[in-house]
C-alpha positions as a printed NumPy array, in Angstrom:
array([[  -9.848,  -97.904,  -43.72 ],
       [ -10.717, -101.585,  -43.543],
       [ -12.271, -102.717,  -40.287],
       [ -10.678, -105.351,  -38.059],
       [ -13.487, -107.738,  -39.061],
       [ -12.758, -107.165,  -42.77 ],
       [  -9.06 , -107.839,  -42.246],
       [  -9.842, -110.938,  -40.196],
       [ -12.236, -112.147,  -42.875],
       [  -9.627, -111.773,  -45.609],
       [  -7.019, -113.47 ,  -43.441],
       [  -9.406, -116.361,  -42.844],
       [ -10.082, -116.676,  -46.57 ],
       [  -6.359, -116.721,  -47.324],
       [  -5.75 , -119.351,  -44.653],
       [  -8.546, -121.522,  -46.046],
       [  -7.183, -121.129,  -49.587],
       [  -3.654, -121.978,  -48.443],
       [  -4.909, -125.084,  -46.616],
       [  -6.852, -126.271,  -49.665],
       [  -3.928, -125.534,  -51.984],
       [  -1.683, -127.662,  -49.767],
       [  -4.186, -130.518,  -49.819],
       [  -4.409, -130.212,  -53.605],
       [  -0.736, -131.081,  -53.93 ],
       [  -1.464, -134.56 ,  -52.549],
       [  -5.034, -135.087,  -53.802],
       [  -5.99 , -132.962,  -56.866],
       [  -9.413, -131.39 ,  -56.346],
       [ -11.579, -129.381,  -58.722],
       [ -14.335, -127.261,  -57.202],
       [ -17.083, -126.668,  -59.769],
       [ -19.745, -124.023,  -59.185],
       [ -23.154, -124.57 ,  -60.83 ],
       [ -25.55 , -121.648,  -60.929],
       [ -28.059, -119.861,  -63.11 ],
       [ -31.024, -117.555,  -62.987],
       [ -34.504, -118.814,  -62.119],
       [ -35.844, -121.797,  -64.093],
       [ -32.614, -122.317,  -66.017],
       [ -32.184, -125.996,  -65.086],
       [ -29.438, -125.994,  -62.43 ],
       [ -30.705, -129.054,  -60.572],
       [ -31.216, -131.006,  -63.795],
       [ -27.699, -130.154,  -65.016],
       [ -26.011, -131.284,  -61.807],
       [ -28.058, -134.487,  -61.675],
       [ -27.292, -135.315,  -65.314],
       [ -23.574, -134.579,  -64.875],
       [ -23.298, -136.967,  -61.93 ],
       [ -25.507, -139.562,  -63.654],
       [ -23.236, -139.812,  -66.703],
       [ -19.996, -139.812,  -64.715],
       [ -21.168, -142.509,  -62.307],
       [ -22.651, -144.621,  -65.124],
       [ -19.47 , -144.307,  -67.194],
       [ -21.284, -143.077,  -70.295],
       [ -18.914, -142.858,  -73.339],
       [ -19.658, -139.189,  -74.047],
       [ -18.225, -138.393,  -77.527],
       [ -16.962, -134.837,  -76.923],
       [ -15.723, -135.529,  -73.373],
       [ -12.406, -137.087,  -74.323],
       [ -11.566, -138.893,  -71.096],
       [ -14.929, -140.681,  -71.255],
       [ -14.912, -141.222,  -75.022],
       [ -11.455, -142.811,  -74.875],
       [ -12.441, -145.065,  -71.971],
       [  -9.889, -143.487,  -69.633],
       [ -12.362, -142.935,  -66.781],
       [ -12.021, -146.163,  -64.819],
       [ -14.581, -145.342,  -62.158],
       [ -16.48 , -142.37 ,  -60.72 ],
       [ -18.183, -142.776,  -57.37 ],
       [ -19.919, -140.611,  -54.802],
       [ -17.778, -139.728,  -51.799],
       [ -18.287, -138.152,  -48.375],
       [ -19.357, -134.52 ,  -48.204],
       [ -16.575, -131.931,  -48.526],
       [ -18.192, -129.53 ,  -46.008],
       [ -20.079, -130.82 ,  -42.981],
       [ -22.17 , -127.641,  -42.651],
       [ -23.508, -127.622,  -46.239],
       [ -26.513, -129.766,  -47.272],
       [ -25.87 , -132.671,  -49.624],
       [ -27.191, -132.334,  -53.172],
       [ -30.146, -134.726,  -53.459],
       [ -28.807, -136.624,  -56.457],
       [ -30.627, -139.913,  -55.925],
       [ -34.028, -138.286,  -55.303],
       [ -33.635, -136.01 ,  -58.325],
       [ -32.685, -138.914,  -60.591],
       [ -35.616, -140.964,  -59.299],
       [ -37.987, -138.093,  -60.064],
       [ -36.833, -137.84 ,  -63.675],
       [ -36.468, -141.534,  -64.514],
       [ -39.168, -143.272,  -62.482],
       [ -41.762, -140.512,  -62.22 ],
       [ -40.959, -138.51 ,  -65.355],
       [ -41.147, -135.212,  -63.514],
       [ -38.558, -132.482,  -63.102],
       [ -36.995, -132.125,  -59.644],
       [ -37.623, -129.075,  -57.48 ],
       [ -35.691, -125.909,  -58.254],
       [ -32.547, -124.861,  -56.423],
       [ -33.437, -122.728,  -53.392],
       [ -30.295, -123.129,  -51.281],
       [ -26.665, -124.071,  -51.589],
       [ -25.809, -127.785,  -51.708],
       [ -22.736, -129.874,  -52.497],
       [ -21.736, -133.269,  -53.771],
       [ -18.301, -134.901,  -54.013],
       [ -17.172, -137.451,  -56.58 ],
       [ -13.872, -139.312,  -56.745],
       [ -12.899, -139.968,  -60.371],
       [ -10.248, -142.621,  -61.074],
       [  -8.781, -142.244,  -64.555],
       [  -5.813, -143.04 ,  -66.759],
       [  -3.575, -140.111,  -67.57 ],
       [  -2.58 , -139.53 ,  -71.158],
       [  -0.326, -136.521,  -71.411],
       [   3.226, -135.884,  -72.57 ],
       [   4.342, -135.298,  -68.983],
       [   2.626, -138.03 ,  -67.015],
       [   0.947, -141.371,  -67.61 ],
       [  -0.601, -144.037,  -65.466],
       [  -3.49 , -143.995,  -62.981],
       [  -4.709, -140.799,  -61.373],
       [  -7.556, -139.551,  -59.224],
       [  -9.45 , -136.275,  -59.354],
       [ -11.819, -135.24 ,  -56.596],
       [ -14.703, -133.234,  -58.031],
       [ -16.64 , -131.023,  -55.603],
       [ -19.866, -129.728,  -57.156],
       [ -21.357, -126.636,  -55.512],
       [ -24.932, -125.947,  -56.624],
       [ -26.377, -122.563,  -55.625],
       [ -29.12 , -120.139,  -56.785],
       [ -28.09 , -117.502,  -59.311],
       [ -29.938, -114.869,  -57.304],
       [ -27.278, -115.26 ,  -54.614],
       [ -24.614, -114.549,  -57.204],
       [ -26.266, -111.265,  -58.197],
       [ -26.224, -110.247,  -54.53 ],
       [ -22.423, -110.017,  -54.673],
       [ -22.771, -106.678,  -56.475],
       [ -24.246, -105.276,  -53.252],
       [ -20.929, -105.629,  -51.418],
       [ -19.552, -102.501,  -53.116],
       [ -22.888, -100.604,  -52.993],
       [ -24.229,  -98.391,  -50.209],
       [ -27.867,  -98.033,  -49.221],
       [ -28.399,  -94.722,  -51.005],
       [ -27.006,  -96.036,  -54.314],
       [ -29.081,  -99.197,  -54.063],
       [ -32.237,  -97.239,  -53.244],
       [ -31.768,  -94.963,  -56.249],
       [ -31.231,  -97.923,  -58.57 ],
       [ -34.24 ,  -99.875,  -57.25 ],
       [ -36.698,  -96.969,  -57.337],
       [ -35.564,  -95.916,  -60.828],
       [ -36.006,  -99.423,  -62.259],
       [ -39.404,  -99.83 ,  -60.586],
       [ -40.64 ,  -96.65 ,  -62.277],
       [ -39.755,  -97.858,  -65.767],
       [ -42.868,  -98.126,  -67.942],
       [ -42.463, -101.898,  -68.308],
       [ -42.356, -102.389,  -64.516],
       [ -44.648,  -99.689,  -63.202],
       [ -47.694, -101.987,  -63.198],
       [ -45.987, -104.695,  -61.143],
       [ -44.4  , -102.143,  -58.826],
       [ -47.616, -100.145,  -58.27 ],
       [ -48.468, -101.363,  -54.73 ],
       [ -44.892, -101.015,  -53.526],
       [ -44.49 ,  -97.548,  -55.111],
       [ -47.714,  -96.459,  -53.423],
       [ -46.308,  -97.637,  -50.079],
       [ -43.009,  -95.903,  -50.843],
       [ -44.742,  -92.593,  -51.526],
       [ -46.133,  -92.573,  -47.981],
       [ -42.808,  -93.214,  -46.227],
       [ -40.87 ,  -90.411,  -44.572],
       [ -37.147,  -91.288,  -44.498],
       [ -36.598,  -88.667,  -41.788],
       [ -39.453,  -90.045,  -39.71 ],
       [ -39.079,  -92.25 ,  -36.653],
       [ -37.504,  -95.717,  -36.907],
       [ -40.8  ,  -97.596,  -36.637],
       [ -40.507, -101.408,  -36.797],
       [ -44.065, -101.856,  -38.052],
       [ -43.478,  -99.376,  -40.874],
       [ -40.218, -101.113,  -41.845],
       [ -41.873, -104.547,  -41.839],
       [ -44.759, -103.366,  -44.028],
       [ -42.394, -101.674,  -46.498],
       [ -40.216, -104.798,  -46.668],
       [ -43.245, -107.017,  -47.315],
       [ -44.521, -104.774,  -50.142],
       [ -41.036, -104.709,  -51.669],
       [ -40.785, -108.498,  -51.403],
       [ -44.169, -108.876,  -53.116],
       [ -42.886, -106.697,  -55.951],
       [ -39.785, -108.887,  -56.365],
       [ -41.975, -112.01 ,  -56.402],
       [ -44.153, -110.46 ,  -59.111],
       [ -41.029, -109.717,  -61.154],
       [ -39.931, -113.305,  -60.91 ],
       [ -43.369, -114.634,  -61.893],
       [ -43.85 , -112.219,  -64.784],
       [ -42.98 , -113.734,  -68.199],
       [ -41.743, -110.333,  -69.379],
       [ -38.928, -110.262,  -66.793],
       [ -35.98 , -112.465,  -65.884],
       [ -35.878, -111.792,  -62.114],
       [ -32.443, -110.228,  -61.839],
       [ -33.126, -107.714,  -59.062],
       [ -31.258, -108.28 ,  -55.768],
       [ -31.513, -108.998,  -52.869],
       [ -31.952, -112.637,  -53.802],
       [ -32.649, -113.918,  -50.284],
       [ -35.915, -111.952,  -50.237],
       [ -37.202, -114.627,  -52.631],
       [ -35.458, -117.524,  -50.861],
       [ -35.316, -116.538,  -47.178],
       [ -34.937, -120.012,  -45.668],
       [ -34.195, -119.772,  -41.954],
       [ -33.743, -115.992,  -42.298],
       [ -37.491, -115.434,  -42.871],
       [ -38.713, -112.629,  -40.635],
       [ -35.238, -111.717,  -39.375],
       [ -34.151, -108.062,  -39.215],
       [ -31.537, -108.767,  -41.893],
       [ -34.424, -109.246,  -44.369],
       [ -36.653, -106.47 ,  -43.006],
       [ -35.632, -103.496,  -45.099],
       [ -36.588, -101.816,  -48.361],
       [ -35.374,  -99.009,  -50.612],
       [ -36.432,  -95.436,  -49.846],
       [ -36.74 ,  -92.232,  -51.799],
       [ -33.803,  -90.385,  -50.259],
       [ -33.708,  -86.639,  -50.97 ],
       [ -30.381,  -84.887,  -50.273],
       [ -29.702,  -84.108,  -46.64 ],
       [ -31.846,  -86.833,  -45.066],
       [ -30.562,  -87.438,  -41.527],
       [ -28.757,  -90.764,  -41.176],
       [ -29.234,  -91.121,  -37.433],
       [ -30.221,  -94.481,  -36.024],
       [ -33.501,  -93.023,  -34.748],
       [ -34.805,  -92.333,  -38.29 ],
       [ -36.455,  -94.696,  -40.761],
       [ -33.594,  -94.059,  -43.21 ],
       [ -31.074,  -94.962,  -40.513],
       [ -32.938,  -98.162,  -39.663],
       [ -33.155,  -99.258,  -43.307],
       [ -29.498,  -98.434,  -43.905],
       [ -28.435, -100.467,  -40.864],
       [ -30.514, -103.465,  -41.997],
       [ -29.082, -103.206,  -45.517],
       [ -25.532, -103.298,  -44.145],
       [ -26.467, -106.227,  -41.889],
       [ -27.723, -108.138,  -44.94 ],
       [ -24.385, -107.645,  -46.667],
       [ -22.357, -108.543,  -43.573],
       [ -24.351, -111.569,  -42.416],
       [ -25.677, -112.998,  -45.676],
       [ -23.732, -111.862,  -48.733],
       [ -20.168, -111.694,  -47.447],
       [ -20.178, -115.127,  -45.744],
       [ -21.415, -116.717,  -48.986],
       [ -18.616, -114.988,  -50.908],
       [ -15.951, -115.916,  -48.378],
       [ -16.978, -119.481,  -47.544],
       [ -18.203, -120.761,  -50.898],
       [ -18.024, -118.533,  -53.94 ],
       [ -14.4  , -117.44 ,  -53.527],
       [ -13.297, -121.092,  -53.433],
       [ -14.723, -122.038,  -56.866],
       [ -12.148, -123.143,  -59.495],
       [ -14.502, -123.518,  -62.473],
       [ -17.984, -122.145,  -62.971],
       [ -20.957, -122.847,  -65.232],
       [ -23.78 , -120.304,  -65.518],
       [ -27.002, -121.728,  -66.959],
       [ -29.249, -119.309,  -68.853],
       [ -32.802, -119.754,  -70.154],
       [ -32.22 , -117.614,  -73.233],
       [ -35.29 , -118.964,  -75.036],
       [ -37.644, -117.703,  -72.323],
       [ -36.124, -114.232,  -72.605],
       [ -36.395, -114.33 ,  -76.411],
       [ -40.055, -115.244,  -76.173],
       [ -40.647, -112.474,  -73.62 ],
       [ -39.298, -109.788,  -75.942],
       [ -36.456, -107.273,  -76.31 ],
       [ -36.922, -105.732,  -72.845],
       [ -36.388, -109.083,  -71.131],
       [ -33.376, -109.792,  -73.358],
       [ -31.83 , -106.419,  -72.494],
       [ -32.362, -107.136,  -68.797],
       [ -30.786, -110.57 ,  -69.221],
       [ -27.762, -109.024,  -70.962],
       [ -27.303, -106.616,  -68.06 ],
       [ -27.67 , -109.423,  -65.522],
       [ -25.072, -111.603,  -67.25 ],
       [ -22.676, -108.666,  -67.284],
       [ -23.143, -108.307,  -63.516],
       [ -22.618, -112.053,  -63.119],
       [ -19.163, -111.911,  -64.693],
       [ -18.291, -108.798,  -62.711],
       [ -19.011, -110.8  ,  -59.559],
       [ -16.484, -113.481,  -60.502],
       [ -12.907, -113.173,  -59.381],
       [ -11.93 , -114.645,  -62.733],
       [  -8.466, -114.847,  -64.205],
       [  -5.352, -116.93 ,  -64.678],
       [  -4.167, -118.559,  -61.458],
       [  -0.595, -118.398,  -60.217],
       [   0.911, -120.047,  -57.159],
       [   0.412, -116.862,  -55.128],
       [  -3.158, -116.352,  -56.328],
       [  -4.037, -119.94 ,  -55.363],
       [  -2.693, -119.291,  -51.878],
       [  -4.126, -115.826,  -51.218],
       [  -6.718, -114.876,  -53.888],
       [  -7.954, -117.951,  -55.772],
       [  -9.639, -117.294,  -59.1  ],
       [ -12.105, -119.077,  -61.326],
       [  -9.944, -119.736,  -64.374],
       [ -12.769, -121.046,  -66.585],
       [ -16.352, -119.826,  -66.859],
       [ -18.903, -121.475,  -69.143],
       [ -22.211, -119.873,  -70.123],
       [ -24.791, -122.431,  -71.258],
       [ -28.064, -121.673,  -73.037],
       [ -30.326, -124.421,  -71.719],
       [ -33.393, -126.181,  -73.167],
       [ -31.863, -126.542,  -76.622],
       [ -34.171, -129.53 ,  -77.065],
       [ -37.104, -127.101,  -77.299],
       [ -35.953, -126.019,  -80.782],
       [ -34.802, -127.881,  -83.889],
       [ -31.068, -128.533,  -84.166],
       [ -30.886, -126.179,  -87.168],
       [ -31.393, -123.295,  -84.711],
       [ -28.901, -124.494,  -82.089],
       [ -25.989, -122.526,  -83.527],
       [ -28.227, -119.436,  -83.621],
       [ -29.09 , -119.917,  -79.95 ],
       [ -25.404, -120.186,  -79.051],
       [ -24.589, -117.153,  -81.192],
       [ -27.243, -115.149,  -79.364],
       [ -25.813, -116.189,  -75.997],
       [ -22.312, -115.144,  -77.079],
       [ -23.729, -111.802,  -78.178],
       [ -25.351, -111.269,  -74.765],
       [ -22.1  , -111.907,  -72.875],
       [ -19.652, -110.424,  -75.411],
       [ -18.824, -107.291,  -73.427],
       [ -18.252, -109.179,  -70.188],
       [ -16.26 , -111.908,  -71.941],
       [ -13.728, -109.439,  -73.341],
       [ -13.145, -108.025,  -69.877],
       [ -12.801, -111.463,  -68.278],
       [ -10.49 , -112.881,  -70.94 ],
       [  -8.24 , -109.856,  -70.524],
       [  -7.684, -111.055,  -66.945],
       [  -6.485, -114.423,  -68.256],
       [  -9.584, -116.565,  -67.717],
       [ -11.186, -118.71 ,  -70.409],
       [ -14.857, -118.063,  -71.102],
       [ -16.917, -120.457,  -73.201],
       [ -20.488, -120.744,  -74.423],
       [ -22.664, -123.66 ,  -75.494],
       [ -26.305, -124.43 ,  -76.302],
       [ -27.272, -127.621,  -74.472],
       [ -30.023, -129.709,  -72.96 ],
       [ -28.813, -131.459,  -69.808],
       [ -31.665, -133.931,  -70.279],
       [ -33.186, -134.105,  -73.749],
       [ -36.968, -134.255,  -73.444],
       [ -37.77 , -134.282,  -77.195],
       [ -36.812, -135.848,  -80.494],
       [ -37.078, -134.275,  -83.944],
       [ -39.487, -134.939,  -86.797],
       [ -40.534, -133.426,  -90.118],
       [ -44.247, -132.632,  -90.53 ],
       [ -45.961, -131.764,  -93.805],
       [ -48.418, -128.895,  -93.539],
       [ -49.957, -127.036,  -96.49 ],
       [ -47.24 , -128.182,  -98.867],
       [ -44.484, -127.023,  -96.483],
       [ -42.176, -129.169,  -94.384],
       [ -42.048, -128.049,  -90.772],
       [ -39.069, -129.022,  -88.619],
       [ -40.698, -129.962,  -85.328],
       [ -39.782, -131.321,  -81.914],
       [ -41.774, -134.21 ,  -80.466],
       [ -42.291, -134.701,  -76.753],
       [ -44.882, -134.962,  -74.   ],
       [ -45.998, -131.506,  -72.833],
       [ -46.743, -131.304,  -69.14 ],
       [ -50.349, -131.306,  -67.956],
       [ -51.806, -127.815,  -68.172],
       [ -49.476, -126.586,  -70.93 ],
       [ -51.338, -124.826,  -73.721],
       [ -50.614, -123.856,  -77.324],
       [ -53.383, -121.799,  -78.84 ],
       [ -56.647, -123.593,  -78.077],
       [ -54.977, -126.935,  -77.371],
       [ -54.628, -127.909,  -73.701],
       [ -52.305, -130.832,  -72.948],
       [ -53.04 , -133.512,  -70.353],
       [ -49.461, -134.675,  -69.69 ],
       [ -49.892, -138.126,  -71.263],
       [ -49.96 , -137.619,  -75.037],
       [ -46.991, -136.824,  -77.258],
       [ -47.24 , -133.857,  -79.585],
       [ -45.222, -132.652,  -82.576],
       [ -44.656, -128.923,  -82.103],
       [ -43.193, -126.416,  -84.513],
       [ -41.362, -124.024,  -82.174],
       [ -40.425, -121.421,  -84.794],
       [ -36.948, -120.359,  -85.844],
       [ -34.469, -117.944,  -84.378],
       [ -33.065, -115.254,  -86.696],
       [ -29.495, -115.851,  -87.853],
       [ -28.372, -112.413,  -86.652],
       [ -28.542, -111.926,  -82.844],
       [ -28.948, -108.182,  -83.34 ],
       [ -32.286, -108.849,  -85.033],
       [ -33.539, -110.679,  -81.942],
       [ -32.53 , -107.787,  -79.688],
       [ -34.21 , -105.377,  -82.098],
       [ -37.534, -107.19 ,  -81.76 ],
       [ -37.55 , -109.399,  -84.868],
       [ -39.198, -112.128,  -82.765],
       [ -42.52 , -110.737,  -81.452],
       [ -43.222, -111.719,  -77.819],
       [ -45.22 , -114.943,  -77.659],
       [ -44.612, -115.884,  -81.302],
       [ -42.439, -118.906,  -80.451],
       [ -43.768, -122.134,  -78.983],
       [ -41.89 , -123.455,  -75.976],
       [ -44.189, -125.621,  -73.844],
       [ -42.686, -127.323,  -70.83 ],
       [ -42.086, -130.981,  -71.675],
       [ -41.974, -133.913,  -69.263],
       [ -38.688, -135.813,  -68.937],
       [ -38.336, -138.539,  -71.579],
       [ -39.085, -142.216,  -70.927],
       [ -35.838, -144.073,  -70.205],
       [ -35.927, -147.712,  -71.289],
       [ -33.648, -150.451,  -70.013],
       [ -31.081, -151.882,  -72.428],
       [ -31.069, -155.444,  -73.836],
       [ -29.366, -156.748,  -70.693],
       [ -32.009, -155.205,  -68.439],
       [ -29.729, -152.466,  -67.131],
       [ -31.285, -149.023,  -66.568],
       [ -30.915, -146.725,  -69.547],
       [ -29.106, -143.397,  -69.521],
       [ -30.68 , -139.975,  -69.805],
       [ -30.324, -138.462,  -73.307],
       [ -28.728, -135.032,  -73.616],
       [ -27.539, -132.4  ,  -76.088],
       [ -23.91 , -131.22 ,  -75.765],
       [ -23.549, -132.006,  -72.092],
       [ -20.301, -133.691,  -73.115],
       [ -18.987, -130.438,  -74.607],
       [ -19.7  , -128.659,  -71.338],
       [ -17.859, -131.323,  -69.332],
       [ -14.843, -131.18 ,  -71.638],
       [ -14.539, -127.408,  -71.215],
       [ -15.025, -127.498,  -67.464],
       [ -12.803, -130.44 ,  -66.514],
       [ -11.282, -132.135,  -69.558],
       [  -7.816, -130.669,  -68.959],
       [  -7.784, -132.034,  -65.409],
       [  -8.319, -135.586,  -66.71 ],
       [  -5.582, -135.478,  -69.361]])
């Protein structure tokens, strides 16, 4: 039976949704969620999106912009007073003036734009305004939503089983050694719990840093604790739980179980209720190329993670009642980022591979009435293309400035010189990639610096180049600017 707090929480969510739906009748608002797994380019995407809207760039595949129907887009006051503002200006300055990538997303942030446009539909014409609320949050928080329906015993079994896989056993060694010495039926010792939690956190950090993994293991706040660092809600770890272990509060198992439930109640559920449940459209950014280069195991883990991502979404076709009491994300876009790291002749192969990875989840989501799209893009294009002759063969390369410290073979880059790099080619059949047709480390994907952005003939600042950002914008909001 649902607790009074659960019922109150759902009632509060419904009241919030009803209030926002009423406001939407007078001032149309689109709430766009931006997320992705580690190092997928969330901050860069959001900055580039705002940059092009505010600058009024005539993006070819974004029809409202291409047709000149966007009269003005401007930054507005924050939609939520208790959520940090997305640091758009600082991020843009970092890329344009300093030619460095902004810091990664480690917390939720928001930004609001008011977009004045001319309608062009069979039902309505004339001026209109759309308020766009962009919610940028770490993908690790999204994966935490799966914990809501999981109990401590199930989670412990899943975590210990995955840690003992041959490909993870080395990274998990110190934590597994600590785990072996824990007695779930022993006393609820705070020092023991803190040490176990720290070893488990170190294991998660090693997973995230390892190039063979894609860091998809919750709880996500262990890696991004913020003001929760050291709190009891983050001081727990999985246990080996044999049948019949006492669940009393005076045992270690009881203590860990209570902390696990506190994490869900105080961290995961508020995020779902206050932010995630209110999203109308969602983009999930994915660094597919890094997983390809890491090998089939990382790709299989990424496929599983993306499946869990779509399970977390309350996706489907919205009706009047659903908008009032159970709002849904009616469009979800998966984007394979860093398309500028490969030649354009492999872009369709990259997108095909992404569609293959999310195919199972897409069928399930589309059956609920939501639209799911996929695209290979570069929010900010850091390279250009060139043909290089080598040994009688023509190599299709990308040219850019690798960051200082990047290395290809024996060549170490200093961050100042351009280089023409042959990245390799993706197989045409995604199944071949999953079967190991691309040996780990055989592709060349150095991290490039942002491109130089020159002023135009009138001295106005130039715009950041991109690949298919306009296609993403058309899918996510084009219908709302018709």
